[in-house]
C-alpha positions as CSV (number, residue, x, y, z in Angstrom):
1,M,113.6,70.7,106.7
2,K,117.2,70.7,105.7
3,W,116.4,72.3,102.3
4,F,114.2,75.0,104.2
5,F,117.0,75.9,106.6
6,S,119.5,76.0,103.7
7,A,117.3,78.4,101.7
8,L,116.7,80.5,104.9
9,T,120.5,80.7,105.6
10,L,121.1,81.7,102.0
11,L,118.4,84.5,102.1
12,A,119.9,85.7,105.4
13,L,123.4,85.8,104.0
14,L,122.2,87.6,100.8
15,W,120.3,90.1,103.0
16,I,123.4,90.8,104.9
17,A,125.6,91.2,101.9
18,G,123.0,93.5,100.4
19,G,123.0,95.5,103.6
20,V,126.8,96.0,103.5
21,W,126.6,96.9,99.8
22,F,123.8,99.5,100.7
23,V,125.8,101.2,103.4
24,Q,129.2,101.1,101.6
25,T,127.8,102.5,98.2
26,L,125.5,105.2,99.5
27,P,125.1,107.9,96.8
28,Q,127.5,110.9,97.2
29,H,126.6,112.6,94.0
30,Q,126.5,116.5,94.5
31,D,126.5,118.5,91.2
32,W,126.8,122.2,91.9
33,H,127.0,123.2,88.1
34,T,124.4,121.5,86.1
35,K,121.2,123.5,85.8
36,T,117.7,121.8,85.6
37,D,114.3,123.2,85.2
38,V,113.4,122.7,88.7
39,I,114.7,121.6,92.1
40,V,112.7,119.1,94.2
41,V,113.3,118.4,97.8
42,L,111.7,115.8,100.0
43,T,111.3,116.9,103.6
44,G,112.3,114.6,106.6
45,G,116.0,114.8,106.9
46,K,118.5,117.3,108.3
47,N,119.8,119.9,106.0
48,R,117.6,118.9,102.8
49,I,115.8,122.2,102.6
50,E,118.9,124.3,103.4
51,V,120.9,122.6,100.6
52,S,117.9,122.9,98.1
53,V,117.4,126.7,99.1
54,D,121.2,127.1,98.4
55,L,120.9,125.4,94.9
56,L,118.0,127.7,94.1
57,D,119.9,130.7,95.2
58,K,122.7,129.7,92.8
59,N,120.2,129.6,90.1
60,L,120.6,125.8,89.3
61,G,116.8,125.6,88.9
62,G,114.1,128.0,88.1
63,K,111.7,126.8,90.8
64,L,111.9,124.8,94.1
65,F,109.2,122.3,95.0
66,I,109.2,121.1,98.6
67,S,107.3,117.9,99.0
68,G,105.7,116.6,102.2
69,V,105.5,119.9,104.1
70,D,103.8,119.8,107.5
71,P,100.4,121.3,107.3
72,S,101.2,123.6,110.2
73,V,103.9,125.4,108.2
74,K,102.3,128.4,106.5
75,D,105.3,130.8,106.1
76,K,108.1,129.7,103.6
77,N,110.6,131.4,105.7
78,D,109.9,128.9,108.5
79,L,111.3,126.1,106.2
80,S,115.0,127.5,106.0
81,A,117.6,128.4,108.5
82,R,117.9,131.8,107.0
83,N,115.6,134.6,105.9
84,L,114.9,134.4,102.2
85,P,114.8,137.3,99.8
86,Q,111.4,137.9,98.2
87,G,112.7,136.6,94.8
88,L,113.5,133.3,96.2
89,L,110.2,133.0,98.2
90,E,108.4,133.4,94.9
91,A,110.2,130.7,93.4
92,I,109.2,128.1,96.0
93,D,106.1,126.0,95.9
94,L,105.0,123.8,98.8
95,G,103.4,120.5,98.7
96,Y,101.3,119.3,101.7
97,E,99.8,116.0,100.4
98,S,102.6,113.4,101.1
99,K,103.5,111.6,104.2
100,N,106.0,109.1,103.0
101,T,108.3,108.4,100.1
102,Y,105.8,106.7,97.8
103,E,103.3,109.6,98.3
104,N,106.3,112.1,97.8
105,A,106.7,110.6,94.3
106,L,103.1,110.9,93.4
107,E,103.0,114.5,94.6
108,V,106.2,115.5,92.8
109,A,105.2,113.7,89.6
110,D,101.9,115.5,89.6
111,W,103.5,118.9,90.1
112,V,106.1,118.2,87.4
113,Q,103.6,116.9,84.8
114,K,101.2,119.9,85.6
115,H,103.9,122.4,84.7
116,N,105.4,120.2,81.9
117,Y,109.0,120.2,83.3
118,Q,111.6,118.1,81.5
119,S,114.4,118.1,84.0
120,I,114.4,118.0,87.8
121,R,117.2,117.9,90.5
122,L,116.1,115.5,93.3
123,V,117.4,116.6,96.7
124,T,117.3,114.2,99.6
125,S,119.6,112.4,102.1
126,D,122.2,109.9,100.9
127,Y,120.5,107.0,102.6
128,H,117.1,107.9,101.0
129,L,118.3,108.9,97.5
130,R,118.2,105.4,95.8
131,R,114.7,104.7,97.1
132,S,113.4,108.2,96.1
133,Y,114.9,108.1,92.8
134,M,113.4,104.7,92.0
135,E,110.0,105.8,93.1
136,L,110.1,109.0,91.1
137,R,111.5,107.3,88.1
138,S,108.5,105.0,87.9
139,Y,106.2,107.9,87.6
140,L,108.4,110.2,85.5
141,P,110.2,107.8,83.0
142,Q,110.5,110.6,80.4
143,V,111.8,113.3,82.7
144,Q,115.6,113.7,83.3
145,I,116.3,113.3,87.0
146,L,119.6,114.6,88.5
147,P,120.2,113.1,92.0
148,H,121.7,115.3,94.6
149,A,122.8,113.7,97.9
150,V,122.6,115.4,101.2
151,I,125.3,113.7,103.3
152,S,123.9,112.5,106.6
153,F,125.5,112.4,110.0
154,K,123.7,109.0,110.4
155,T,126.0,107.7,107.7
156,H,129.2,109.5,108.2
157,K,129.6,110.2,112.0
158,D,129.8,107.5,114.5
159,W,127.4,105.5,112.5
160,W,128.3,102.3,114.3
161,T,126.0,103.1,117.2
162,F,123.0,100.8,117.9
163,D,120.4,103.6,116.9
164,N,122.1,104.4,113.6
165,I,122.5,100.7,112.7
166,A,118.8,100.2,113.5
167,F,118.0,103.2,111.4
168,M,120.1,102.0,108.3
169,V,118.5,98.5,108.5
170,G,115.1,100.1,108.5
171,E,116.2,102.2,105.4
172,Y,117.7,99.1,103.7
173,N,114.4,97.1,104.2
174,K,112.4,100.0,102.8
175,Y,114.7,100.0,99.8
176,I,114.2,96.3,99.1
177,E,110.4,96.7,99.4
178,A,110.5,99.7,96.8
179,F,112.9,97.8,94.6
180,V,110.7,94.6,94.5
181,R,107.7,96.8,93.7
182,F,109.5,98.7,91.1
183,E,110.8,95.6,89.2
184,L,107.2,93.9,89.5
185,N,105.7,97.0,88.0
186,N,108.3,96.8,85.1
187,I,107.4,93.1,84.5
188,F,103.6,93.9,84.6
189,R,104.0,96.9,82.2
190,S,106.1,94.8,79.7
191,L,103.3,92.0,79.8
192,I,100.6,94.4,79.0
193,N,102.5,96.2,76.2
């Protein structure tokens, strides 16, 4: 029993330390200069689509793919806070198949491989970027992925509220789950190769 409680305490301490690391080192990378073949944005967070449309407008990608669009959205203009010129609208593709980050990665990978793109800019919230990047990397190992963080109010404004702490704990746990799955997949691939 003593060994069990010691192991449990160690795991709890590692989880807490990892959580502090997760919050304190959230990706802040925002490159407004490098051009990629396409821009990919995952729906679900505030300002993600607006940022990706601005990147497209600045000609930092030839196309924009929006993954995880609600099936009720039919008009591309409904996705942005501003009316988009026809040229931008024609450069936007919508993906309706995904409902979570894992499915986002599958949907994006399918679209990227179908069009044979070699470089993508991944746009999503700072708290979501590590997990999204990892999920996408596992399906597109040969494609260059440039991460682009959308800074979230949940992580930078009054984040010490109970709701925001609970939200970040949930995101951290999802990251751990994705990390374990990613590493197990790598081990499995190395064993069969």
